N, CA and C atoms as a LAMMPS dump frame, in Angstrom:
ITEM: TIMESTEP
0
ITEM: NUMBER OF ATOMS
177
ITEM: BOX BOUNDS ff ff ff
-5.0000000000000000e+02 5.0000000000000000e+02
-5.0000000000000000e+02 5.0000000000000000e+02
-5.0000000000000000e+02 5.0000000000000000e+02
ITEM: ATOMS id mol type element x y z
1 1 1 N -319.908 441.336 -291.284
2 1 2 C -320.492 442.588 -290.832
3 1 3 C -322.002 442.594 -291.037
4 2 1 N -322.515 441.682 -291.778
5 2 2 C -323.938 441.653 -292.083
6 2 3 C -324.803 441.45 -290.844
7 3 1 N -324.187 441.023 -289.735
8 3 2 C -324.978 440.802 -288.537
9 3 3 C -325.437 442.11 -287.894
10 4 1 N -324.836 443.237 -288.288
11 4 2 C -325.222 444.533 -287.738
12 4 3 C -326.077 445.292 -288.737
13 5 1 N -327.077 445.986 -288.222
14 5 2 C -327.944 446.806 -289.04
15 5 3 C -327.105 447.842 -289.795
16 6 1 N -327.332 447.955 -291.088
17 6 2 C -326.539 448.867 -291.915
18 6 3 C -326.686 450.323 -291.455
19 7 1 N -327.865 450.695 -290.964
20 7 2 C -328.059 452.068 -290.472
21 7 3 C -327.192 452.329 -289.248
22 8 1 N -327.05 451.327 -288.399
23 8 2 C -326.205 451.451 -287.218
24 8 3 C -324.744 451.596 -287.627
25 9 1 N -324.297 450.745 -288.532
26 9 2 C -322.916 450.812 -289.015
27 9 3 C -322.651 452.168 -289.648
28 10 1 N -323.594 452.648 -290.444
29 10 2 C -323.437 453.951 -291.102
30 10 3 C -323.362 455.073 -290.077
31 11 1 N -324.16 454.998 -289.02
32 11 2 C -324.133 456.027 -287.978
33 11 3 C -322.765 456.07 -287.303
34 12 1 N -322.189 454.893 -287.058
35 12 2 C -320.861 454.837 -286.441
36 12 3 C -319.83 455.444 -287.385
37 13 1 N -319.884 455.06 -288.653
38 13 2 C -318.925 455.589 -289.637
39 13 3 C -319.044 457.105 -289.77
40 14 1 N -320.275 457.602 -289.8
41 14 2 C -320.486 459.048 -289.935
42 14 3 C -320.027 459.8 -288.693
43 15 1 N -320.168 459.178 -287.534
44 15 2 C -319.751 459.822 -286.29
45 15 3 C -318.246 459.858 -286.106
46 16 1 N -317.56 458.956 -286.788
47 16 2 C -316.104 458.867 -286.653
48 16 3 C -315.433 459.919 -287.543
49 17 1 N -314.605 460.703 -286.93
50 17 2 C -313.826 461.708 -287.661
51 17 3 C -312.381 461.26 -287.662
52 18 1 N -311.801 461.174 -288.84
53 18 2 C -310.399 460.765 -288.981
54 18 3 C -310.135 459.425 -288.3
55 19 1 N -311.106 458.516 -288.4
56 19 2 C -310.925 457.185 -287.835
57 19 3 C -311.072 457.094 -286.333
58 20 1 N -311.67 458.13 -285.73
59 20 2 C -311.846 458.14 -284.273
60 20 3 C -313.273 458.539 -283.927
61 21 1 N -313.795 457.913 -282.875
62 21 2 C -315.143 458.194 -282.394
63 21 3 C -315.048 458.46 -280.898
64 22 1 N -315.624 459.551 -280.453
65 22 2 C -315.553 459.847 -279.021
66 22 3 C -316.455 458.88 -278.249
67 23 1 N -316.092 458.66 -277.02
68 23 2 C -316.867 457.798 -276.138
69 23 3 C -318.297 458.341 -276.015
70 24 1 N -318.423 459.631 -275.887
71 24 2 C -319.737 460.261 -275.76
72 24 3 C -320.598 459.964 -276.981
73 25 1 N -320.014 460.116 -278.17
74 25 2 C -320.753 459.846 -279.407
75 25 3 C -321.109 458.37 -279.505
76 26 1 N -320.197 457.497 -279.118
77 26 2 C -320.45 456.058 -279.177
78 26 3 C -321.609 455.679 -278.262
79 27 1 N -321.619 456.216 -277.057
80 27 2 C -322.706 455.905 -276.123
81 27 3 C -324.03 456.488 -276.609
82 28 1 N -323.978 457.65 -277.254
83 28 2 C -325.187 458.268 -277.796
84 28 3 C -325.775 457.4 -278.913
85 29 1 N -324.914 456.923 -279.81
86 29 2 C -325.37 456.053 -280.898
87 29 3 C -325.967 454.775 -280.319
88 30 1 N -325.301 454.2 -279.325
89 30 2 C -325.811 452.985 -278.684
90 30 3 C -327.208 453.232 -278.118
91 31 1 N -327.4 454.37 -277.49
92 31 2 C -328.706 454.708 -276.922
93 31 3 C -329.769 454.902 -277.989
94 32 1 N -329.404 455.58 -279.073
95 32 2 C -330.363 455.835 -280.149
96 32 3 C -330.83 454.534 -280.801
97 33 1 N -329.914 453.576 -280.932
98 33 2 C -330.249 452.317 -281.587
99 33 3 C -330.63 451.219 -280.588
100 34 1 N -330.629 451.575 -279.302
101 34 2 C -330.998 450.639 -278.234
102 34 3 C -330.169 449.356 -278.287
103 35 1 N -328.846 449.541 -278.373
104 35 2 C -327.916 448.411 -278.348
105 35 3 C -326.892 448.658 -277.244
106 36 1 N -326.294 447.603 -276.715
107 36 2 C -325.26 447.787 -275.689
108 36 3 C -324.028 448.478 -276.285
109 37 1 N -323.297 449.245 -275.481
110 37 2 C -322.084 449.902 -275.989
111 37 3 C -321.098 448.926 -276.632
112 38 1 N -321.082 447.679 -276.181
113 38 2 C -320.165 446.696 -276.758
114 38 3 C -320.405 446.511 -278.256
115 39 1 N -321.656 446.601 -278.691
116 39 2 C -321.963 446.461 -280.12
117 39 3 C -321.273 447.575 -280.9
118 40 1 N -321.308 448.783 -280.364
119 40 2 C -320.641 449.908 -281.029
120 40 3 C -319.137 449.657 -281.055
121 41 1 N -318.6 449.166 -279.957
122 41 2 C -317.178 448.836 -279.9
123 41 3 C -316.799 447.786 -280.929
124 42 1 N -317.638 446.779 -281.089
125 42 2 C -317.371 445.733 -282.082
126 42 3 C -317.391 446.304 -283.496
127 43 1 N -318.349 447.16 -283.779
128 43 2 C -318.43 447.789 -285.104
129 43 3 C -317.191 448.644 -285.338
130 44 1 N -316.766 449.37 -284.312
131 44 2 C -315.552 450.186 -284.431
132 44 3 C -314.34 449.295 -284.717
133 45 1 N -314.228 448.192 -284.022
134 45 2 C -313.116 447.267 -284.253
135 45 3 C -313.112 446.767 -285.699
136 46 1 N -314.271 446.371 -286.192
137 46 2 C -314.369 445.857 -287.557
138 46 3 C -314.034 446.906 -288.607
139 47 1 N -314.264 448.178 -288.262
140 47 2 C -314.02 449.271 -289.206
141 47 3 C -312.733 450.031 -288.911
142 48 1 N -311.936 449.493 -287.987
143 48 2 C -310.664 450.109 -287.597
144 48 3 C -310.841 451.56 -287.138
145 49 1 N -311.895 451.764 -286.335
146 49 2 C -312.182 453.069 -285.742
147 49 3 C -311.786 452.991 -284.281
148 50 1 N -311.048 453.979 -283.813
149 50 2 C -310.609 454.009 -282.421
150 50 3 C -311.589 454.84 -281.588
151 51 1 N -311.842 454.375 -280.357
152 51 2 C -312.652 455.143 -279.411
153 51 3 C -311.706 456.076 -278.684
154 52 1 N -312.046 457.37 -278.648
155 52 2 C -311.193 458.345 -277.964
156 52 3 C -311.934 458.956 -276.779
157 53 1 N -311.179 459.45 -275.854
158 53 2 C -311.727 460.117 -274.672
159 53 3 C -312.735 459.235 -273.941
160 54 1 N -312.352 457.979 -273.724
161 54 2 C -313.262 457.045 -273.051
162 54 3 C -313.471 457.496 -271.61
163 55 1 N -314.73 457.589 -271.225
164 55 2 C -315.066 458.15 -269.92
165 55 3 C -315.346 457.083 -268.867
166 56 1 N -315.884 455.948 -269.274
167 56 2 C -316.334 454.962 -268.297
168 56 3 C -315.651 453.616 -268.426
169 57 1 N -314.745 453.489 -269.37
170 57 2 C -314.093 452.199 -269.586
171 57 3 C -315.015 451.186 -270.258
172 58 1 N -316.008 451.663 -270.997
173 58 2 C -316.951 450.774 -271.663
174 58 3 C -316.351 450.119 -272.894
175 59 1 N -315.327 450.726 -273.455
176 59 2 C -314.817 450.243 -274.75
177 59 3 C -313.427 449.689 -274.625
């Protein structure tokens, strides 16, 4: 997990409620940190966080 910025990982963890992160929140975090949505998806996978309400099929 060290390959990801700790602030980014923390933002994903904080955004996840009950182990779930909305697609909207995931895309917002990706935009704030200027990373592709796939990076957020990878972080979610590593932290066993599910993406919910996916709008564009990005995850």
